PDB file of N, CA, C, O and CB in Angstrom:
ATOM      1  N   MET A   1      49.486 -20.212  35.645  1.00  0.00           N
ATOM      2  CA  MET A   1      48.905 -19.097  34.817  1.00  0.00           C
ATOM      3  C   MET A   1      48.878 -19.540  33.807  1.00  0.00           C
ATOM      4  O   MET A   1      49.871 -20.194  33.490  1.00  0.00           O
ATOM      5  CB  MET A   1      49.459 -17.895  34.725  1.00  0.00           C
ATOM      6  N   THR A   2      47.910 -19.433  32.947  1.00  0.00           N
ATOM      7  CA  THR A   2      47.525 -19.965  31.854  1.00  0.00           C
ATOM      8  C   THR A   2      48.006 -19.297  30.618  1.00  0.00           C
ATOM      9  O   THR A   2      47.462 -18.300  31.092  1.00  0.00           O
ATOM     10  CB  THR A   2      46.238 -20.045  31.902  1.00  0.00           C
ATOM     11  N   THR A   3      48.464 -18.910  29.571  1.00  0.00           N
ATOM     12  CA  THR A   3      48.782 -17.938  28.690  1.00  0.00           C
ATOM     13  C   THR A   3      47.688 -18.907  27.771  1.00  0.00           C
ATOM     14  O   THR A   3      47.408 -20.099  27.900  1.00  0.00           O
ATOM     15  CB  THR A   3      50.572 -17.594  28.247  1.00  0.00           C
ATOM     16  N   ALA A   4      47.050 -17.584  26.506  1.00  0.00           N
ATOM     17  CA  ALA A   4      45.980 -18.215  26.020  1.00  0.00           C
ATOM     18  C   ALA A   4      46.936 -18.492  24.382  1.00  0.00           C
ATOM     19  O   ALA A   4      47.757 -17.614  24.115  1.00  0.00           O
ATOM     20  CB  ALA A   4      44.330 -17.132  26.106  1.00  0.00           C
ATOM     21  N   PRO A   5      46.810 -19.528  23.501  1.00  0.00           N
ATOM     22  CA  PRO A   5      47.669 -19.802  22.358  1.00  0.00           C
ATOM     23  C   PRO A   5      47.447 -18.968  21.268  1.00  0.00           C
ATOM     24  O   PRO A   5      46.364 -18.562  20.846  1.00  0.00           O
ATOM     25  CB  PRO A   5      47.547 -21.102  21.916  1.00  0.00           C
ATOM     26  N   ARG A   6      48.623 -18.736  20.827  1.00  0.00           N
ATOM     27  CA  ARG A   6      49.029 -18.166  19.976  1.00  0.00           C
ATOM     28  C   ARG A   6      48.419 -18.210  18.630  1.00  0.00           C
ATOM     29  O   ARG A   6      48.513 -19.376  18.245  1.00  0.00           O
ATOM     30  CB  ARG A   6      50.059 -18.440  20.028  1.00  0.00           C
ATOM     31  N   ARG A   7      47.726 -17.339  17.564  1.00  0.00           N
ATOM     32  CA  ARG A   7      47.372 -17.727  16.444  1.00  0.00           C
ATOM     33  C   ARG A   7      48.970 -17.963  15.677  1.00  0.00           C
ATOM     34  O   ARG A   7      50.076 -17.600  16.079  1.00  0.00           O
ATOM     35  CB  ARG A   7      46.287 -16.617  15.812  1.00  0.00           C
ATOM     36  N   PRO A   8      48.579 -18.728  14.410  1.00  0.00           N
ATOM     37  CA  PRO A   8      49.833 -18.891  13.838  1.00  0.00           C
ATOM     38  C   PRO A   8      49.822 -17.618  12.670  1.00  0.00           C
ATOM     39  O   PRO A   8      48.748 -17.272  12.178  1.00  0.00           O
ATOM     40  CB  PRO A   8      50.016 -20.529  13.216  1.00  0.00           C
ATOM     41  N   ILE A   9      51.153 -16.935  12.261  1.00  0.00           N
ATOM     42  CA  ILE A   9      51.009 -15.911  11.362  1.00  0.00           C
ATOM     43  C   ILE A   9      50.967 -16.677  10.171  1.00  0.00           C
ATOM     44  O   ILE A   9      51.844 -17.513   9.954  1.00  0.00           O
ATOM     45  CB  ILE A   9      52.062 -14.837  11.405  1.00  0.00           C
ATOM     46  N   SER A  10      49.892 -16.447   9.252  1.00  0.00           N
ATOM     47  CA  SER A  10      50.119 -17.262   7.725  1.00  0.00           C
ATOM     48  C   SER A  10      51.599 -16.541   6.753  1.00  0.00           C
ATOM     49  O   SER A  10      52.389 -15.603   6.646  1.00  0.00           O
ATOM     50  CB  SER A  10      48.344 -16.927   6.585  1.00  0.00           C
ATOM     51  N   PHE A  11      51.214 -17.676   6.303  1.00  0.00           N
ATOM     52  CA  PHE A  11      52.147 -17.862   4.993  1.00  0.00           C
ATOM     53  C   PHE A  11      52.756 -16.050   4.600  1.00  0.00           C
ATOM     54  O   PHE A  11      53.816 -15.427   4.667  1.00  0.00           O
ATOM     55  CB  PHE A  11      50.923 -18.696   3.412  1.00  0.00           C
ATOM     56  N   ILE A  12      50.946 -15.725   4.075  1.00  0.00           N
ATOM     57  CA  ILE A  12      51.076 -14.715   3.439  1.00  0.00           C
ATOM     58  C   ILE A  12      51.566 -13.381   3.755  1.00  0.00           C
ATOM     59  O   ILE A  12      52.112 -12.547   3.033  1.00  0.00           O
ATOM     60  CB  ILE A  12      50.205 -14.657   3.094  1.00  0.00           C
ATOM     61  N   GLY A  13      51.104 -13.346   5.585  1.00  0.00           N
ATOM     62  CA  GLY A  13      51.561 -12.309   6.133  1.00  0.00           C
ATOM     63  C   GLY A  13      52.792 -12.096   6.101  1.00  0.00           C
ATOM     64  O   GLY A  13      53.474 -11.250   5.523  1.00  0.00           O
ATOM     65  N   GLN A  14      53.094 -13.190   6.974  1.00  0.00           N
ATOM     66  CA  GLN A  14      54.838 -13.605   7.063  1.00  0.00           C
ATOM     67  C   GLN A  14      55.886 -12.978   5.695  1.00  0.00           C
ATOM     68  O   GLN A  14      56.888 -12.269   5.784  1.00  0.00           O
ATOM     69  CB  GLN A  14      54.964 -15.623   6.963  1.00  0.00           C
ATOM     70  N   PHE A  15      55.178 -13.576   4.388  1.00  0.00           N
ATOM     71  CA  PHE A  15      56.128 -13.556   3.474  1.00  0.00           C
ATOM     72  C   PHE A  15      56.001 -11.614   3.198  1.00  0.00           C
ATOM     73  O   PHE A  15      57.061 -11.099   2.844  1.00  0.00           O
ATOM     74  CB  PHE A  15      55.706 -14.814   2.027  1.00  0.00           C
ATOM     75  N   PHE A  16      54.824 -10.692   3.354  1.00  0.00           N
ATOM     76  CA  PHE A  16      54.718  -9.392   3.276  1.00  0.00           C
ATOM     77  C   PHE A  16      55.826  -9.105   4.313  1.00  0.00           C
ATOM     78  O   PHE A  16      56.696  -8.436   3.755  1.00  0.00           O
ATOM     79  CB  PHE A  16      53.260  -8.822   3.527  1.00  0.00           C
ATOM     80  N   ARG A  17      56.036  -9.271   5.193  1.00  0.00           N
ATOM     81  CA  ARG A  17      56.201  -8.965   6.910  1.00  0.00           C
ATOM     82  C   ARG A  17      58.012  -8.756   6.329  1.00  0.00           C
ATOM     83  O   ARG A  17      58.719  -7.812   6.681  1.00  0.00           O
ATOM     84  CB  ARG A  17      55.628 -10.773   8.502  1.00  0.00           C
ATOM     85  N   VAL A  18      58.382  -9.692   5.552  1.00  0.00           N
ATOM     86  CA  VAL A  18      59.815 -10.188   5.155  1.00  0.00           C
ATOM     87  C   VAL A  18      60.296  -9.034   3.809  1.00  0.00           C
ATOM     88  O   VAL A  18      61.420  -8.576   3.604  1.00  0.00           O
ATOM     89  CB  VAL A  18      59.712 -12.107   4.556  1.00  0.00           C
ATOM     90  N   ILE A  19      58.985  -8.777   3.005  1.00  0.00           N
ATOM     91  CA  ILE A  19      59.784  -8.309   1.540  1.00  0.00           C
ATOM     92  C   ILE A  19      59.533  -6.724   2.459  1.00  0.00           C
ATOM     93  O   ILE A  19      60.662  -6.237   2.511  1.00  0.00           O
ATOM     94  CB  ILE A  19      58.769  -8.685  -0.596  1.00  0.00           C
ATOM     95  N   ALA A  20      58.641  -5.857   3.106  1.00  0.00           N
ATOM     96  CA  ALA A  20      58.886  -4.895   3.880  1.00  0.00           C
ATOM     97  C   ALA A  20      59.751  -4.193   4.826  1.00  0.00           C
ATOM     98  O   ALA A  20      59.986  -3.014   5.091  1.00  0.00           O
ATOM     99  CB  ALA A  20      58.345  -4.983   4.192  1.00  0.00           C
ATOM    100  N   ALA A  21      60.245  -5.643   5.352  1.00  0.00           N
ATOM    101  CA  ALA A  21      61.486  -4.976   6.127  1.00  0.00           C
ATOM    102  C   ALA A  21      62.475  -5.453   5.559  1.00  0.00           C
ATOM    103  O   ALA A  21      63.562  -5.247   6.098  1.00  0.00           O
ATOM    104  CB  ALA A  21      61.662  -5.195   7.604  1.00  0.00           C
ATOM    105  N   THR A  22      62.432  -6.324   4.167  1.00  0.00           N
ATOM    106  CA  THR A  22      63.701  -5.934   3.504  1.00  0.00           C
ATOM    107  C   THR A  22      63.827  -4.626   2.136  1.00  0.00           C
ATOM    108  O   THR A  22      64.838  -4.553   1.437  1.00  0.00           O
ATOM    109  CB  THR A  22      64.158  -7.384   2.927  1.00  0.00           C
ATOM    110  N   LEU A  23      62.983  -3.965   2.008  1.00  0.00           N
ATOM    111  CA  LEU A  23      62.460  -3.008   0.768  1.00  0.00           C
ATOM    112  C   LEU A  23      62.988  -1.687   1.524  1.00  0.00           C
ATOM    113  O   LEU A  23      63.844  -0.903   1.114  1.00  0.00           O
ATOM    114  CB  LEU A  23      60.502  -3.026   0.353  1.00  0.00           C
ATOM    115  N   LEU A  24      62.045  -1.622   3.096  1.00  0.00           N
ATOM    116  CA  LEU A  24      61.932  -0.324   3.751  1.00  0.00           C
ATOM    117  C   LEU A  24      64.002   0.920   3.829  1.00  0.00           C
ATOM    118  O   LEU A  24      64.321   2.072   3.538  1.00  0.00           O
ATOM    119  CB  LEU A  24      61.164  -1.053   5.728  1.00  0.00           C
ATOM    120  N   PRO A  25      64.683  -0.236   4.348  1.00  0.00           N
ATOM    121  CA  PRO A  25      65.526   0.064   4.031  1.00  0.00           C
ATOM    122  C   PRO A  25      66.381   0.459   3.485  1.00  0.00           C
ATOM    123  O   PRO A  25      67.220   1.257   3.904  1.00  0.00           O
ATOM    124  CB  PRO A  25      65.564  -0.089   4.101  1.00  0.00           C
ATOM    125  N   LEU A  26      66.264  -0.396   1.701  1.00  0.00           N
ATOM    126  CA  LEU A  26      66.252   0.062   0.502  1.00  0.00           C
ATOM    127  C   LEU A  26      65.934   1.470   0.143  1.00  0.00           C
ATOM    128  O   LEU A  26      66.693   2.334  -0.296  1.00  0.00           O
ATOM    129  CB  LEU A  26      65.531  -0.658  -0.060  1.00  0.00           C
ATOM    130  N   VAL A  27      64.374   1.546   0.475  1.00  0.00           N
ATOM    131  CA  VAL A  27      64.288   2.503  -0.148  1.00  0.00           C
ATOM    132  C   VAL A  27      64.455   3.914   0.691  1.00  0.00           C
ATOM    133  O   VAL A  27      64.344   5.054   0.241  1.00  0.00           O
ATOM    134  CB  VAL A  27      63.169   2.302  -0.792  1.00  0.00           C
ATOM    135  N   LEU A  28      64.747   3.515   2.009  1.00  0.00           N
ATOM    136  CA  LEU A  28      64.944   4.990   2.412  1.00  0.00           C
ATOM    137  C   LEU A  28      66.329   5.187   2.302  1.00  0.00           C
ATOM    138  O   LEU A  28      66.623   6.381   2.338  1.00  0.00           O
ATOM    139  CB  LEU A  28      64.448   5.384   3.867  1.00  0.00           C
ATOM    140  N   LEU A  29      67.277   4.424   2.181  1.00  0.00           N
ATOM    141  CA  LEU A  29      68.384   5.060   1.774  1.00  0.00           C
ATOM    142  C   LEU A  29      68.878   5.957   0.275  1.00  0.00           C
ATOM    143  O   LEU A  29      69.582   6.951   0.092  1.00  0.00           O
ATOM    144  CB  LEU A  29      69.089   4.086   1.957  1.00  0.00           C
ATOM    145  N   THR A  30      68.043   4.954  -0.712  1.00  0.00           N
ATOM    146  CA  THR A  30      67.653   5.721  -2.061  1.00  0.00           C
ATOM    147  C   THR A  30      67.391   7.343  -1.647  1.00  0.00           C
ATOM    148  O   THR A  30      67.975   8.368  -2.000  1.00  0.00           O
ATOM    149  CB  THR A  30      66.113   4.981  -2.798  1.00  0.00           C
ATOM    150  N   PHE A  31      66.096   7.078  -0.615  1.00  0.00           N
ATOM    151  CA  PHE A  31      66.013   8.391  -1.287  1.00  0.00           C
ATOM    152  C   PHE A  31      66.378   9.422   0.107  1.00  0.00           C
ATOM    153  O   PHE A  31      65.763  10.403   0.524  1.00  0.00           O
ATOM    154  CB  PHE A  31      64.298   8.655  -2.093  1.00  0.00           C
ATOM    155  N   VAL A  32      67.888   8.626   0.724  1.00  0.00           N
ATOM    156  CA  VAL A  32      68.936  10.010   1.208  1.00  0.00           C
ATOM    157  C   VAL A  32      69.989   9.775   0.370  1.00  0.00           C
ATOM    158  O   VAL A  32      70.682  10.791   0.333  1.00  0.00           O
ATOM    159  CB  VAL A  32      69.573  10.114   2.929  1.00  0.00           C
ATOM    160  N   TRP A  33      70.555   8.657  -0.518  1.00  0.00           N
ATOM    161  CA  TRP A  33      71.738   8.960  -1.227  1.00  0.00           C
ATOM    162  C   TRP A  33      71.484   9.440  -2.526  1.00  0.00           C
ATOM    163  O   TRP A  33      72.569   9.469  -3.106  1.00  0.00           O
ATOM    164  CB  TRP A  33      72.578   7.872  -1.304  1.00  0.00           C
ATOM    165  N   LEU A  34      70.642   9.805  -3.218  1.00  0.00           N
ATOM    166  CA  LEU A  34      70.252   9.673  -4.336  1.00  0.00           C
ATOM    167  C   LEU A  34      70.189  11.615  -4.391  1.00  0.00           C
ATOM    168  O   LEU A  34      70.847  12.266  -5.203  1.00  0.00           O
ATOM    169  CB  LEU A  34      68.796   8.519  -4.496  1.00  0.00           C
ATOM    170  N   PRO A  35      69.239  12.243  -3.323  1.00  0.00           N
ATOM    171  CA  PRO A  35      69.603  13.575  -3.678  1.00  0.00           C
ATOM    172  C   PRO A  35      71.171  14.324  -2.895  1.00  0.00           C
ATOM    173  O   PRO A  35      71.530  15.501  -2.851  1.00  0.00           O
ATOM    174  CB  PRO A  35      68.199  14.417  -3.244  1.00  0.00           C
ATOM    175  N   MET A  36      71.560  13.577  -2.576  1.00  0.00           N
ATOM    176  CA  MET A  36      73.469  14.319  -2.140  1.00  0.00           C
ATOM    177  C   MET A  36      74.234  13.564  -3.017  1.00  0.00           C
ATOM    178  O   MET A  36      75.446  13.714  -2.862  1.00  0.00           O
ATOM    179  CB  MET A  36      74.327  13.980  -0.247  1.00  0.00           C
ATOM    180  N   THR A  37      73.748  12.479  -4.255  1.00  0.00           N
ATOM    181  CA  THR A  37      74.813  12.260  -5.346  1.00  0.00           C
ATOM    182  C   THR A  37      73.824  13.259  -6.396  1.00  0.00           C
ATOM    183  O   THR A  37      74.036  14.442  -6.131  1.00  0.00           O
ATOM    184  CB  THR A  37      75.183  10.315  -5.891  1.00  0.00           C
ATOM    185  N   LEU A  38      73.321  13.171  -6.949  1.00  0.00           N
ATOM    186  CA  LEU A  38      72.784  14.469  -7.598  1.00  0.00           C
ATOM    187  C   LEU A  38      73.288  16.205  -7.628  1.00  0.00           C
ATOM    188  O   LEU A  38      73.492  16.941  -8.594  1.00  0.00           O
ATOM    189  CB  LEU A  38      71.574  14.468  -7.027  1.00  0.00           C
ATOM    190  N   GLY A  39      73.388  16.500  -5.965  1.00  0.00           N
ATOM    191  CA  GLY A  39      73.564  17.648  -5.116  1.00  0.00           C
ATOM    192  C   GLY A  39      72.135  18.280  -5.301  1.00  0.00           C
ATOM    193  O   GLY A  39      71.936  19.404  -5.762  1.00  0.00           O
ATOM    194  N   GLY A  40      71.417  17.624  -4.984  1.00  0.00           N
ATOM    195  CA  GLY A  40      69.871  18.085  -4.954  1.00  0.00           C
ATOM    196  C   GLY A  40      68.713  16.998  -4.982  1.00  0.00           C
ATOM    197  O   GLY A  40      69.007  15.802  -4.979  1.00  0.00           O
ATOM    198  N   HIS A  41      67.103  17.521  -5.014  1.00  0.00           N
ATOM    199  CA  HIS A  41      65.939  16.709  -5.883  1.00  0.00           C
ATOM    200  C   HIS A  41      66.040  16.577  -6.591  1.00  0.00           C
ATOM    201  O   HIS A  41      66.604  17.542  -7.108  1.00  0.00           O
ATOM    202  CB  HIS A  41      64.954  16.851  -6.131  1.00  0.00           C
ATOM    203  N   PRO A  42      65.723  15.356  -7.670  1.00  0.00           N
ATOM    204  CA  PRO A  42      65.379  15.952  -8.672  1.00  0.00           C
ATOM    205  C   PRO A  42      64.391  16.826  -8.949  1.00  0.00           C
ATOM    206  O   PRO A  42      63.323  16.945  -8.349  1.00  0.00           O
ATOM    207  CB  PRO A  42      65.305  15.297  -9.261  1.00  0.00           C
ATOM    208  N   GLY A  43      64.731  17.348  -9.752  1.00  0.00           N
ATOM    209  CA  GLY A  43      63.522  18.621 -10.283  1.00  0.00           C
ATOM    210  C   GLY A  43      63.762  20.176 -10.289  1.00  0.00           C
ATOM    211  O   GLY A  43      63.381  21.142 -10.949  1.00  0.00           O
ATOM    212  N   GLU A  44      64.745  19.879  -9.019  1.00  0.00           N
ATOM    213  CA  GLU A  44      65.531  21.165  -8.455  1.00  0.00           C
ATOM    214  C   GLU A  44      66.120  22.036  -9.836  1.00  0.00           C
ATOM    215  O   GLU A  44      66.516  21.719 -10.958  1.00  0.00           O
ATOM    216  CB  GLU A  44      66.980  20.598  -7.345  1.00  0.00           C
ATOM    217  N   ALA A  45      65.969  23.084  -9.210  1.00  0.00           N
ATOM    218  CA  ALA A  45      67.498  23.877  -9.862  1.00  0.00           C
ATOM    219  C   ALA A  45      68.665  23.851  -9.764  1.00  0.00           C
ATOM    220  O   ALA A  45      68.836  24.608  -8.809  1.00  0.00           O
ATOM    221  CB  ALA A  45      67.701  24.871  -9.722  1.00  0.00           C
ATOM    222  N   ARG A  46      69.794  23.460 -10.121  1.00  0.00           N
ATOM    223  CA  ARG A  46      70.677  23.310  -9.519  1.00  0.00           C
ATOM    224  C   ARG A  46      71.960  24.592  -9.323  1.00  0.00           C
ATOM    225  O   ARG A  46      72.597  24.950 -10.314  1.00  0.00           O
ATOM    226  CB  ARG A  46      70.952  22.182 -10.054  1.00  0.00           C
ATOM    227  N   SER A  47      72.135  24.995  -8.406  1.00  0.00           N
ATOM    228  CA  SER A  47      73.489  26.091  -7.849  1.00  0.00           C
ATOM    229  C   SER A  47      74.419  25.304  -8.950  1.00  0.00           C
ATOM    230  O   SER A  47      74.419  24.134  -9.331  1.00  0.00           O
ATOM    231  CB  SER A  47      74.201  25.969  -5.724  1.00  0.00           C
ATOM    232  N   SER A  48      75.303  26.577  -9.335  1.00  0.00           N
ATOM    233  CA  SER A  48      76.565  26.614  -9.561  1.00  0.00           C
ATOM    234  C   SER A  48      77.410  25.716  -8.515  1.00  0.00           C
ATOM    235  O   SER A  48      78.255  24.907  -8.897  1.00  0.00           O
ATOM    236  CB  SER A  48      76.922  28.001  -9.576  1.00  0.00           C
ATOM    237  N   SER A  49      77.211  25.858  -7.658  1.00  0.00           N
ATOM    238  CA  SER A  49      78.370  25.349  -6.649  1.00  0.00           C
ATOM    239  C   SER A  49      78.814  23.614  -7.141  1.00  0.00           C
ATOM    240  O   SER A  49      79.834  22.933  -7.242  1.00  0.00           O
ATOM    241  CB  SER A  49      77.624  25.405  -4.770  1.00  0.00           C
ATOM    242  N   THR A  50      77.154  23.449  -7.372  1.00  0.00           N
ATOM    243  CA  THR A  50      77.011  21.796  -7.866  1.00  0.00           C
ATOM    244  C   THR A  50      77.541  21.095  -9.010  1.00  0.00           C
ATOM    245  O   THR A  50      77.969  19.970  -9.267  1.00  0.00           O
ATOM    246  CB  THR A  50      75.741  21.483  -8.097  1.00  0.00           C
ATOM    247  N   SER A  51      77.310  22.412  -9.717  1.00  0.00           N
ATOM    248  CA  SER A  51      77.388  22.163 -11.148  1.00  0.00           C
ATOM    249  C   SER A  51      78.683  22.190 -11.461  1.00  0.00           C
ATOM    250  O   SER A  51      79.050  23.108 -12.194  1.00  0.00           O
ATOM    251  CB  SER A  51      76.664  23.072 -11.980  1.00  0.00           C
ATOM    252  N   ASP A  52      79.684  21.197 -10.985  1.00  0.00           N
ATOM    253  CA  ASP A  52      81.127  21.935 -11.795  1.00  0.00           C
ATOM    254  C   ASP A  52      81.745  20.047 -11.479  1.00  0.00           C
ATOM    255  O   ASP A  52      81.661  19.337 -10.477  1.00  0.00           O
ATOM    256  CB  ASP A  52      82.368  23.934 -10.572  1.00  0.00           C
ATOM    257  N   MET A  53      82.133  19.882 -12.383  1.00  0.00           N
ATOM    258  CA  MET A  53      82.756  18.106 -12.885  1.00  0.00           C
ATOM    259  C   MET A  53      84.016  18.355 -12.157  1.00  0.00           C
ATOM    260  O   MET A  53      84.989  19.108 -12.139  1.00  0.00           O
ATOM    261  CB  MET A  53      83.110  17.595 -14.958  1.00  0.00           C
ATOM    262  N   ARG A  54      83.202  16.757 -11.232  1.00  0.00           N
ATOM    263  CA  ARG A  54      84.907  16.237 -10.544  1.00  0.00           C
ATOM    264  C   ARG A  54      84.442  15.375 -10.450  1.00  0.00           C
ATOM    265  O   ARG A  54      83.260  15.092 -10.252  1.00  0.00           O
ATOM    266  CB  ARG A  54      85.809  16.688  -9.206  1.00  0.00           C
ATOM    267  N   HIS A  55      85.839  14.455 -10.659  1.00  0.00           N
ATOM    268  CA  HIS A  55      86.510  13.183 -11.252  1.00  0.00           C
ATOM    269  C   HIS A  55      86.858  12.798  -9.138  1.00  0.00           C
ATOM    270  O   HIS A  55      87.282  13.307  -8.100  1.00  0.00           O
ATOM    271  CB  HIS A  55      88.402  13.615 -12.839  1.00  0.00           C
ATOM    272  N   MET A  56      86.164  11.327  -9.838  1.00  0.00           N
ATOM    273  CA  MET A  56      86.778  10.203  -8.381  1.00  0.00           C
ATOM    274  C   MET A  56      88.274  10.134  -8.411  1.00  0.00           C
ATOM    275  O   MET A  56      89.088  10.659  -7.651  1.00  0.00           O
ATOM    276  CB  MET A  56      86.240   8.322  -8.492  1.00  0.00           C
ATOM    277  N   SER A  57      88.430   9.471  -9.317  1.00  0.00           N
ATOM    278  CA  SER A  57      89.748   9.157 -10.043  1.00  0.00           C
ATOM    279  C   SER A  57      91.113   9.587  -9.632  1.00  0.00           C
ATOM    280  O   SER A  57      92.090   9.266 -10.307  1.00  0.00           O
ATOM    281  CB  SER A  57      89.651   9.639 -11.257  1.00  0.00           C
TER     282      SER A  57
END
């Protein structure tokens, strides 16, 4: 049983795959973390419960 030779991945293709694999988790984390930190999505009206100032130290 013989297999067909694999086509080598070009440098540019591999480069963009690495960039996408690096940035995807970062972008997903930012879009989850940022609204949680702000108490809502940017541009939304803030509720009174999220506007009280709390300091973590």
